[in-house]
MIKEBA-715008 format. One record per atom (N, C-alpha, C): residue in three letters; x, y, z. Coordinates in steps of 0.05 Angstrom, whole numbers, plus 5000, padded with zeros to 4 digits. Atoms other than C-alpha are relative to their C-alpha. Layout:
ALAXYZ ...
This chain:
MET501150264991 MET515259097868 MET499549834975 PRO500750175023 PRO513658497823 PRO497450084988 GLY502449935015 GLY508058527773 GLY497549985017 PRO502349994983 PRO501158667802 PRO498749735004 THR501550244993 THR497558107837 THR497650115016 ASN502149844988 ASN490958447851 ASN497649845011 THR502350164990 THR486557867872 THR501049795019 LEU499650224982 LEU486257377929 LEU497449834999 LEU502350175004 LEU481556807912 LEU499649825024 ILE500550154975 ILE478956567980 ILE497049995003 GLU502950054998 GLU472056267987 GLU499249985029 GLY501150034973 GLY467756308049 GLY499150275010 SER501049754989 SER463956828090 SER502150115020 PHE498249874982 PHE467557318135 PHE500049855027 GLU500250134974 GLU464956958197 GLU501449735000 GLU498850275002 GLU467256268174 GLU503150034999 LEU497149975003 LEU474156508153 LEU501350115025 ALA498949884976 ALA475256928215 ALA500249795022 ASP499950214981 ASP473556328258 ASP502249804994 GLU497850185008 GLU478355888219 GLU502750125008 LEU497449884994 LEU484056388227 LEU500450015030 ALA499749994970 ALA482656478302 ALA500749725010 HIS499350284991 HIS482855718310 HIS502949944994 TYR497250055007 TYR489555698274 TYR501950155018 VAL498349844982 VAL492456268315 VAL500149875027 ASP500050134974 ASP490355898378 ASP501849755000 GLU498450245002 GLU493755258354 GLU503050085001 VAL497249914999 VAL500255638342 VAL500750105028 GLN499549894973 GLN499655998409 GLN500449795021 LYS499950224980 LYS498755348447 LYS502849895003 LYS497350114999 LYS505755138429 LYS501950185017 GLN498349824985 GLN508555748467 GLN498750065028 THR501449934974 THR503555988520 THR497149904998 PRO502750125002 PRO497455528524 PRO497850175013 ASP502149854986 ASP493855988572 ASP498950244984 ASN500949775016 ASN493456548520 ASN498649924975 ALA501250105025 ALA490556118465 ALA496950015003 ASN502949974996 ASN483356388470 ASN498850204980 ILE501049815020 ILE482456828408 ILE497449924989 GLN502550105012 GLN477156388379 GLN497650055018 ALA502149964981 ALA473056438442 ALA499350305003 GLU500449714997 GLU473957198445 GLU498550124976 ILE501349885024 ILE471557328374 ILE497249894995 THR502650125006 THR465556868375 THR497650185006 PRO502349814995 PRO460757358410 PRO500150244982 LEU499849765018 LEU463457928367 LEU498949944972 LEU501150085026 LEU461857538304 LEU497049995001 GLU502950024998 GLU454857408329 GLU498750284999 LYS501149735000 LYS453858158338 LYS500750154975 GLY499349875025 GLY456858318270 GLY502150225003 GLN497949794995 GLN462558738299 GLN502649914987 LYS497850105016 LYS467458588244 LYS502750135007 ASP497549864994 ASP472559128261 ASP501149915027 GLU499150104974 GLU472858888333 GLU501349734997 VAL498850275006 VAL474158178307 VAL502750044988 LEU497449965014 LEU479658428261 LEU502150125020 LYS498149884981 LYS482758838318 LYS501349785016 LYS498950214984 LYS483558208360 LYS501849814983 LEU498450185017 LEU486057788301 LEU502750134993 VAL497549865008 VAL491158308279 VAL501850035024 THR498349974976 THR493558428350 THR501449745007 ALA498850264994 ALA494757688359 ALA501749894977 SER498750125024 SER497757598289 SER503049985002 ASP497150024998 ASP504857698313 ASP500949715006 VAL499350284994 VAL504656968335 VAL500449854974 LEU499750145026 LEU504256778261 LEU502949984991 ASN497250015007 ASN511756928256 ASN501349745011 THR499050254990 THR512656278295 THR498649764987 ALA501550215014 ALA507955888250 ALA501949854982 PRO498250155018 PRO511255318212 PRO499750084971 GLU500049945028 GLU513155448141 GLU498349804985 LYS501550225012 LYS510254778121 LYS498649845022 GLY501850134982 GLY505054338152 GLY501149885026 GLY498950094975 GLY507454288224 GLY497949995022 LEU502150014981 LEU500754348258 LEU497749834990 PRO502450175008 PRO494553898259 PRO497750184990 VAL502149825011 VAL490454368214 VAL497849834987 CYS502250165010 CYS483654098198 CYS497950164985 THR502049845014 THR479954678167 THR500349984970 THR500050025029 THR478054678094 THR501950194986 PHE498249805013 PHE481755318077 PHE502949935003 PHE497250064996 PHE488355118107 PHE500849744987 ARG499350245015 ARG488054428077 ARG500450064971 ALA499749935028 ALA487054738008 ALA502650164996 CYS497649845003 CYS492655238019 CYS502549835003 ALA497750174996 ALA497354718045 ALA500549834975 LYS499850165024 LYS495954307983 LYS501150164977 ASP499249835023 ASP496754887934 ASP502750135004 GLN497649844995 GLN502455277967 GLN502149875017 ASP498250154983 ASP505554778014 ASP501250185021 THR499049834979 THR506355328066 THR497750115017 GLU502149894982 GLU501855478126 GLU500550295005 PHE499349724994 PHE505456138138 PHE498650184980 ILE501249825020 ILE503356448072 ILE497049975000 ALA502950035000 ALA496356148077 ALA498850165023 ALA501149854977 ALA495256458146 ALA500050304994 TYR499949715005 TYR497557148125 TYR498250084977 ASN501949945021 ASN493657128060 ASN497150015010 LEU502649994989 LEU487456968099 LEU499550255017 LEU500249754984 LEU488757538147 LEU499750244983 ILE500249785018 ILE489758018090 ILE497350014987 HIS502750025012 HIS483357778057 HIS497950115019 LEU502049904980 LEU479457918121 LEU500350305004 VAL499549714995 VAL482658598133 VAL499050174977 ARG500949855023 ARG480958818062 ARG497050055000 GLN502949974999 GLN473558748078 GLN499250235019 SER500649784982 SER474059308129 SER500350274986 PRO499649735011 PRO473060038110 PRO502450145013 ASN497749884986 ASN478760188159 ASN502549844995 LEU497750165008 LEU484059808121 LEU502650115011 ASP497549874991 ASP489460318139 ASP500449975030 LYS499850034971 LYS488060188212 LYS501449745007 PHE498950264993 PHE490359468209 PHE502649924986 LEU497750085015 LEU495659418156 LEU502750075013 PRO497449944987 PRO501259778195 PRO500949795020 LYS499350214981 LYS501059248249 LYS500949754985 ILE499250245016 ILE501458688197 ILE502750054988 CYS497449945012 CYS507259038162 CYS502249995022 GLN498150004978 GLN510659118230 GLN500849715006 ASN499550284995 ASN509958368242 ASN501949884979 LEU498450115022 LEU512858198174 LEU502850114999 SER497349884999 SER518758658186 SER501749875020 ALA498550144979 ALA520758248247 ALA500949734989 PRO499050265009 PRO524657598241 PRO497849795000 ILE501850235001 ILE520656988220 ILE501449775015 LYS498650184983 LYS522756538277 LYS499849714991 SER500450285008 SER519955898248 SER501649924975 SER498550055025 SER524155968184 SER502250204997 PRO497949815001 PRO530656338195 PRO501250044972 ASN498849995027 ASN533256168125 ASN498150124979 ASN502049915020 ASN526956278084 ASN498250235009 GLY501849804988 GLY523756788130 GLY499850264983 PRO500149755016 PRO525757418090 PRO498549964974 GLY501550055025 GLY523157108026 GLY497149975004 LEU502850034994 LEU516656918058 LEU498750275007 ALA501049744993 ALA515757608088 ALA499750184976 LEU500149845024 LEU517357948022 LEU497749914982 SER502350105017 SER512257497987 SER497450125010 ILE502549904989 ILE506757718035 ILE499850314996 LEU500049715003 LEU508758448033 LEU499550084971 THR500549955028 THR508858427957 THR497049974994 THR502950045004 THR501758157958 THR498450245011 ILE501449774989 ILE499558718004 ILE500350244983 PHE499449765017 PHE502959247961 PHE498349994975 ASN501250015026 ASN499858997897 ASN496949995001 ILE503050004999 ILE492658917922 ILE499050285006 LEU500849734995 LEU492659647942 LEU499950164975 PRO500149835024 PRO490560167890 PRO502750164998 PRO497449865004 PRO496760517859 PRO500250275014 THR499949744987 THR494761187890 THR499649995030 ASN500550024971 ASN493560917960 ASN502650045015 ASP497549944987 ASP498861228005 ASP500849795021 THR499250224982 THR498760608050 THR502249844987 ARG497850135014 ARG503360317997 ARG502750105010 TYR497549894990 TYR508660788025 TYR500949855024 HIS499250144975 HIS508560438093 HIS500649714994 VAL499450275008 VAL508459758060 VAL502949994988 PHE497350005012 PHE514659948020 PHE502250045021 LEU498149974978 LEU518160178083 LEU500549735014 ALA499650264988 ALA516859488112 ALA501749824981 VAL498350155019 VAL519759178048 VAL502950085004 LEU497349914996 LEU525959608059 LEU501349885025 ARG498950114975 ARG526759358130 ARG500749714997 VAL499450285004 VAL526358638108 VAL502549974982 VAL497750015018 VAL531258748051 VAL502650075016 ARG497749924984 ARG535959098100 ARG500949785019 SER499350214980 SER535658538152 SER501149754986 SER499250245014 SER536858008099 SER502350054980 SER497949935019 SER542158378058 SER499449914971 SER500950095026 SER538158247995 SER499450244982 PHE500449755015 PHE539058917959 PHE499449944971 GLU500550065028 GLU538958577891 GLU497049964994 LEU502950025004 LEU531558437901 LEU498750274998 LEU501149745000 LEU530359167912 LEU500850174976 ARG498949835021 ARG534659467856 ARG498050044977 PRO501749965024 PRO529759337798 PRO497550185006 GLN502449844993 GLN524159687837 GLN500550305003 LEU499349724994 LEU527860337849 LEU499350184976 LYS500749835023 LYS526360577778 LYS497150095001 ASN502849924998 ASN519060617798 ASN499550205023 LEU500349854975 LEU520361027861 LEU498850284996 ASP501049735005 ASP519161717832 ASP497150014993 SER502850015007 SER512561527801 SER498349925023 TRP501550074976 TRP510361197865 TRP499650245019 ILE500149774983 ILE512061807906 ILE498050214990 ALA501949815012 ALA508162247858 ALA497149905004 ALA502750114998 ALA502161777860 ALA499050015029 TRP500850004972 TRP502161757936 TRP499950285011 GLU499949724991 GLU503062517941 GLU501550025027 THR498450014975 THR508462407993 THR501250275006 ASP498949744993 ASP510563018032 ASP503049985004 GLU497150004999 GLU517863228041 GLU501149845024 GLU499150144976 GLU518562928111 GLU500049704994 ASP500250295007 ASP516262238087 ASP502049934978 GLN498150055021 GLN520562298025 GLN502849975012 ARG497350014987 ARG526762428069 ARG500349735014 LYS499950254986 LYS525061828111 LYS500449764981 LEU499850215020 LEU524261388050 LEU502849994987 TYR497449985013 TYR530661628016 TYR502249905019 LEU498050074981 LEU534661548079 LEU500049705006 GLU500150294996 GLU532260838090 GLU501249854977 ILE498850135024 ILE534160648019 ILE503150045001 ALA497149964997 ALA541060968031 ALA501249815021 ASN499050194980 ASN541860548094 ASN500149724990 VAL500150285011 VAL539759908059 VAL502349964981 ALA497850025020 ALA544660048002 ALA502750005014 ALA497449984986 ALA550360228050 ALA500749735013 GLU499450254987 GLU549659588089 GLU500549774980 ALA499550205021 ALA549559188024 ALA502650054985 GLY497549945014 GLY556059518002 GLY499550154974 GLU500649865024 GLU552559907947 GLU500450305005 ASP499349734992 ASP556260557960 ASP498950214981 ALA501049815019 ALA554260907896 ALA497050055004 GLN502949974996 GLN546860777907 GLN499450145027 SER500449884974 SER547460967980 SER500550304999 TYR499449725003 TYR550661637962 TYR497850154985 LEU502149885016 LEU545361777909 LEU497650075018 TYR502449954984 TYR539761707960 TYR500650185025 LEU499249804980 LEU543662098013 LEU499650284989 LEU500449745013 LEU543762667964 LEU497150084998 ARG502849945003 ARG536362607951 ARG498850075028 THR500949934973 THR535262618027 THR500750295006 LEU499249734995 LEU539263258032 LEU498350214986 ARG501649825017 ARG535363587976 ARG497150035010 ALA502749994990 ALA528863428011 ALA499750145027 ILE500149864974 ILE530763808074 ILE499250294995 PRO500949725004 PRO527064478079 PRO502050205010 ALA498049794994 ALA530965128085 ALA500250065030 ASP499949934971 ASP528965238158 ASP501049785017 GLU499050224984 GLU531864568179 GLU502949934993 VAL497450085010 VAL538664578144 VAL502250015022 SER498049984978 SER542264748210 SER499349825023 SER500850184979 SER538664228252 SER502249785004 PRO498050214995 PRO542863678285 PRO499849774980 ASP500350225019 ASP539863148239 ASP501150074973 SER499049915026 SER541363558177 SER503150025000 HIS497149974997 HIS548363698202 HIS501449724998 ASN498850275001 ASN549862958214 ASN499749874972 LEU500550115026 LEU546862768147 LEU501950134980 ALA498249865018 ALA551063298111 ALA502949895003 ILE497450114995 ILE557463038144 ILE500249724988 ARG500050275011 ARG555562328125 ARG500250004970 ALA499949995030 ALA554362508052 ALA502750104990 LEU497449905008 LEU560762908048 LEU502249795003 LYS498150214995 LYS564762348079 LYS499849784979 ALA500450215020 ALA561661848031 ALA501250094973 ALA499049905025 ALA563462287971 ALA503050004999 LEU497149994999 LEU570662377993 LEU501249735000 SER498950274997 SER571661648010 SER499749824977 HIS500550185023 HIS568861347947 HIS502250044979 PRO497749975018 PRO574761197901 PRO499350114973 SER500749925027 SER570961347837 SER498150234998 HIS501749765001 HIS566961957857 HIS501750254999 PHE498349775005 PHE570062587829 PHE498550264997 ASP501649765004 ASP564363077820 ASP498750095026 PHE501049904974 PHE562963507882 PHE498150234997 GLN501849785005 GLN558564027849 GLN497249945012 ASP502650074990 ASP552363637871 ASP499950065030 LEU499949944971 LEU554563737944 LEU500050305005 THR499849714995 THR556464467940 THR497450154995 SER502549875005 SER549564637914 SER497849945021 SER502050084980 SER546164327975 SER500150195024 ASP500249824978 ASP543764788030 ASP501149895026 PRO498850104975 PRO545464318088 PRO503049994998 ILE497150005003 ILE552464258060 ILE501150295003 GLN499249724997 GLN552965018054 GLN500050095030 ALA500249934971 ALA550965058128 ALA502549915015 LEU497550094988 LEU557464688144 LEU502250224999 ARG498049795002 ARG561265318124 ARG500550135027 LYS499749884974 LYS559965588193 LYS500349795022 SER500050204979 SER558764968235 SER502449824999 GLU497750185003 GLU564464538207 GLU501850114978 PRO498349875021 PRO569464998171 PRO502149824989 GLU497950185011 GLU574764458165 GLU498949814979 TRP501350175020 TRP569963988130 TRP499450154974 TYR500749845024 TYR567664538084 TYR502450084984 GLU497549935014 GLU574764748068 GLU501049764984 LEU499150245015 LEU576464038049 LEU498349954976 LEU501850035023 LEU570364008004 LEU500850194978 GLU499249815021 GLU572464637968 GLU502649924986 ILE497550095012 ILE579464357957 ILE499449784980 PHE500650225019 PHE576663717925 PHE498250104978 ASN501849905021 ASN571664127886 ASN501550154979 ALA498849825020 ALA576364617853 ALA503050045002 GLU497249934996 GLU583464647881 GLU501949774991 LEU498050195010 LEU589964267868 LEU501549865023 LEU498650174980 LEU594663787904 LEU501550185020 ASP498549824982 ASP598864357933 ASP498150115022 ASP501949904980 ASP592664637967 ASP499249795020 TYR500750234982 TYR590863957995 TYR502249955020 ASN497750054982 ASN597863868023 ASN500250225021 ASP500049784981 ASP597364558055 ASP497949965022 PHE502250064981 PHE590764348087 PHE501049795021 LEU499150214982 LEU593963718116 LEU502150115020 GLU498049894983 GLU599764118144 GLU498850175023 SER501349834980 SER595064588181 SER497949855016 HIS501950164985 HIS590364038204 HIS501149715002 ASP498550254998 ASP594863468226 ASP498349755004 ASP501550244992 ASP589862998256 ASP497249984988 PHE502849995009 PHE583663168216 PHE499149744987 LEU500750255015 LEU583662548170 LEU499549775019 SER500350234981 SER584762058227 SER497650045018 ASP502349954983 ASP579562398272 ASP497449964985 ALA502450035016 ALA574562388215 ALA499749724988 SER500050285011 SER576161648198 SER500050004970 LEU499749995029 LEU578061838127 LEU502649864992 ASP497650145010 ASP582961408087 ASP501850194986 ALA498149805012 ALA588961848072 ALA500949914973 ALA499150095026 ALA591261408015 ALA498050044978 VAL502149975020 VAL584561427979 VAL499750304993 LEU500349715005 LEU584062187987 LEU502450114984 HIS497649905014 HIS591262307964 HIS499949914971 ARG500250105028 ARG590261877901 ARG497950164985 LYS502149855013 LYS583762227885 LYS500850294994 MET499249725004 MET586862917894 MET502050024977 ARG498150005023 ARG592462737845 ARG498549984974 LEU501550035025 LEU587462517793 LEU498550254993 LEU501449755005 LEU583363147802 LEU501950224991 THR498049805008 THR589663567797 THR500749974971 LEU499350055028 LEU591463237732 LEU497850074981 ALA502349925017 ALA584463347705 ALA499950304997 SER500049715002 SER584864087722 SER502350104982 LEU497749935016 LEU591764127690 LEU499349974970 ALA500750055028 ALA589063817626 ALA497950204990 ALA502149825008 ALA582964267625 ALA501050294995 SER499049725002 SER587064907632 SER502350034980 THR497849995020 THR592364727579 THR498950084973 GLN501149905025 GLN590665147518 GLN501349864976 SER498750125023 SER595764797473 SER499149714995 ARG500950285002 ARG592464117485 ARG502349805000 SER497650184998 SER599463827494 SER501350055026 LEU499149974973 LEU601763707564 LEU502649845004 PRO497450144996 PRO609163547576 PRO500049835025 TYR499850174977 TYR610862977623 TYR501150155024 GLN498849864978 GLN615163437665 GLN498150185015 HIS502049844987 HIS609263897679 HIS498249835017 ILE501750184985 ILE605063307701 ILE501549905025 ALA498550104977 ALA610563037746 ALA500350215022 ARG499749784981 ARG611463717779 ARG497450055014 ALA502649944988 ALA604063827791 ALA499149785018 LEU500950234984 LEU602863127818 LEU502049925021 GLN497850064981 GLN609463107857 GLN500749714999 ILE499450285005 ILE611362447827 ILE502549984983 PRO497750035018 PRO617562167791 PRO499049994971 SER500749995029 SER617562247715 SER499249734990 GLU500650275010 GLU617361497705 GLU497249915008 ASP502750084992 ASP610561467740 ASP497850164986 VAL501949835014 VAL607261987695 VAL498049844984 GLU501850155018 GLU604361487645 GLU498049845016 MET501850154984 MET601361067700 MET497750185010 TRP502049814990 TRP597661677728 TRP498250104977 VAL501649925023 VAL595361897659 VAL498049784993 ILE501850225006 ILE592561207646 ILE497749995021 ASP502050004979 ASP588961237713 ASP497950224996 VAL501949785003 VAL585861917699 VAL498249954975 ILE501750075023 ILE583361667631 ILE498049795008 ARG501950214991 ARG580361047663 ARG497850115018 ALA502049874982 ALA576861497714 ALA498050164984 GLY501949855017 GLY573461847655 GLY500350305003 LEU499649724996 LEU576262527674 LEU501250144975 VAL498649895023 VAL580462627611 VAL500049794978 GLU499550185023 GLU581062327541 GLU502450104985 GLY497649925015 GLY587562327502 GLY501849764996 LYS498150215004 LYS593661927484 LYS502850095007 LEU497349944992 LEU600861887506 LEU501949994976 SER497950005021 SER606662067461 SER502649965014 GLN497550064986 GLN612661717490 GLN502450124985 LEU497949895016 LEU616961977433 LEU500550305008 ASN499849724994 ASN615462707450 ASN499750065030 GLN500349964971 GLN614362587525 GLN497750205006 THR502349824995 THR607562927522 THR497449845001 PHE502750115000 PHE600362767536 PHE498250174982 LEU501649855019 LEU595962967477 LEU497149985009 ILE502750004988 ILE589163177505 ILE497950034978 HIS502249995019 HIS582963027464 HIS497550135012 ARG502449894986 ARG577663207516 ARG500750025029 SER499749964971 SER577763477586 SER497650155010 THR502349874988 THR572363717633 THR500850165024 TYR499449844976 TYR572764287683 TYR498649885024 ARG501250104975 ARG571564067754 ARG497950205011 VAL501949794992 VAL568164727769 VAL500250234980 PHE500049795021 PHE566165297723 PHE499350265012 GLY500349734989 GLY567265997750 GLY501450214984 GLU498849785014 GLU570566647733 GLU502749924987 LYS497450085011 LYS577366327724 LYS499749834975 GLN500550175024 GLN574565807676 GLN499050164977 TRP501049835022 TRP570866337636 TRP502350154987 THR497749875011 THR577466707629 THR501649824982 GLU498650195017 GLU580766077603 GLU498649954974 VAL501650045025 VAL575165957554 VAL500350244981 GLN499749765017 GLN575666677530 GLN502750004986 GLY497450025012 GLY583066577519 GLY500149814977 ARG500150205021 ARG581865957479 ARG498550104975 LEU501549895022 LEU576566297438 LEU501550214984 ASP498349805013 ASP581266867424 ASP502149874982 THR498050155016 THR586566377401 THR498849884975 TRP501350125024 TRP581666017356 TRP499250224980 ARG500849785018 ARG579166687328 ARG502450104984 THR497649925014 THR586266897312 THR500849804979 SER499350215019 SER587566227279 SER498150014976 LEU501949995022 LEU581166277238 LEU500450254983 GLU499549765016 GLU582766987217 GLU502449964982 GLY497750075017 GLY589566737192 GLY499249824977 VAL500950185021 VAL586166177154 VAL498450164979 LEU501649845018 LEU581166667124 LEU501850184983 ALA498249835015 ALA586867137103 ALA501449844978 VAL498750175020 VAL590366567067 VAL498049934978 VAL502050075020 VAL583866367033 VAL499550244982 ARG500549775017 ARG582667077009 ARG502350054981 GLN497749975017 GLN589767126982 GLN500049804977 GLU500150215020 GLU588966476945 GLU497850054980 ARG502349945018 ARG582266696916 ARG500850224981 ILE499149775018 ILE585167356891 ILE502049904980 LYS497950115018 LYS591066976861 LYS498649844978 MET501450175020 MET586366486827 MET498550174980 LEU501549835018 LEU581967036799 LEU501950154980 GLY498149875018 GLY588067406772 GLY501149824979 GLU499050195020 GLU590666786738 GLU497849944979 ARG502250065019 ARG583866656707 ARG499750244981 GLU500349765017 GLU583367376681 GLU502350014980 ARG497750005018 ARG590367316652 ARG499649794978 GLU500450215020 GLU588566666617 GLU497950094979 LEU502149925018 LEU582366976587 LEU501150214980 LYS498849805017 LYS586367576560 LYS501849874979 GLU498250145019 GLU591467106529 GLU498349864979 LEU501750145020 LEU585866706496 LEU498850204981 GLU501249805017 GLU582567336470 GLU502150124980 GLY497849915018 GLY589367576442 GLY500649814978 ARG499450205021 ARG590466926405 ARG497850004979 MET502350005019 MET583466966375 MET500250254982 ASN499849765016 ASN584567686352 ASN502249994980 GLY497750025018 GLY591267536321 GLY499649814977 GLY500550205021 GLY588566956278 GLY497750074982 GLY502449955016 GLY582567316245 GLY500450184976 GLY499649805023 GLY585867766189 GLY500749874973 GLY499250135026 GLY587467246132 GLY497750004980 GLY502250035020 GLY583267086069 GLY500450194977 SER500049845025 SER581567596013 SER500850295004 GLY498949734998 GLY585868206025 GLY499250165024 GLY500749864976 GLY582768416090 GLY497950214997 THR502049795003 THR577468876059 THR497349894996 GLY502650125004 GLY571868396042 GLY499049865024 ARG501250144978 ARG567168026087 ARG500449704998 GLY499650295003 GLY569167336062 GLY497949904982 MET501850135019 MET565266846022 MET497150035008 GLY502949974995 GLY557966976015 GLY499250255015 GLY500749754986 GLY558367656050 GLY499249955029 GLY500750054972 GLY557467316119 GLY501850155020 ARG498549874979 ARG560067566186 ARG502649855005 ASN497550124991 ASN567067446211 ASN499449815022 PRO500650204979 PRO567066816254 PRO500650115028 ARG499349884974 ARG570267236310 ARG497650155012 ASP502449864990 ASP563967666314 ASP498149825014 GLY501950194988 GLY559667066327 GLY501149905027 PHE498850094975 PHE564366826382 PHE499750205022 GLU500349794980 GLU564167496417 GLU497150025009 MET502849984992 MET556567506417 MET499349765018 GLY500550234983 GLY556266806444 GLY501250035027 LEU498749974975 LEU561066986499 LEU498550195018 ASP501749824984 ASP556667566520 ASP497649865012 
């Protein structure tokens, strides 16, 4: 929701303001059913007895008529409050609802009245078809923000916001608020059932707005919030099929591990074996397996309203990703790609470019060598087969490293041998040049040591 707006500055006693609102409700009601415009008369004795909650009950019950109130001064309003609001906000609708909220806040039973107000605001604003959703969201935002952050009534207000956003196709207004959802749920201490309801409503809002990725995300969250003892219920079954269909149909969704780890999806293994088999194919198998499935289930795609072209393209991209991940040489010939994807050789580069754009593989094409040089690839699923492939690669790398180390050792031994030989040659030259001077029997001038002796000591 927008930034907190925690105050409503409205002057006047409860009795005065309640009478003003009742008078306004009667004025609006007179335009439709004049005989029912008697709220002011009904609350007068209750105000005299100090029965505030009974007054609020009548006002809130009659408040649905406010959805027909003019957005701007369309009624002969003569009360001080409405004159001030009309001057400041230029809208009677917002003024009326703000006054109602202000009155309701004075009751210790606030939660008793707010659901009805939220229900009214979720309905169409008949007096302003174009601006109605914006007006309703403005009031709902006010209600949301005047409530303490830990008040779980915010949950119901937010559901009303979702209904308005859904009816007006204004998902962009909701998107910035979704980042706060987890902290809100924690603050409200929402149970699993209410979480499922909330997630599913967001998924529905996103789906109707064409936000398929967001819709799928909240469908998954709905599935994860289903308790273990309900995974086989009809609602869980239908939700699992919906999520699986959404994942298969989305052109850029390639990771199915999030679905296979879901208990409601696992329950389809028995209740919907064809759906589950198709999921396993897209999760880990290749194009040949997909074609085999289609041959044995002729009408499955059409009966399930799945786009065959979208699924076939996705299966080819996934097959190419698996091929790249399992290639130990990191060099994939065009002919291998063409055979695995069942395409002409001249189409290989187009499919390689597509799989790179999809983020499944990184690499570059070598037209000269007719190969795809793989820089990075990701396994679609990681099981025993993939561990075996990794072990094979590690063995290859170990063998290569052992070869490199052997070469390094040989070069080191060779270098040390050459160094030792050079030192011996140097020592031989020094020994051969030290016998000249005075006949070889004396110590030289001054009786000092032979210069070679000093060199040897310094070397030590």
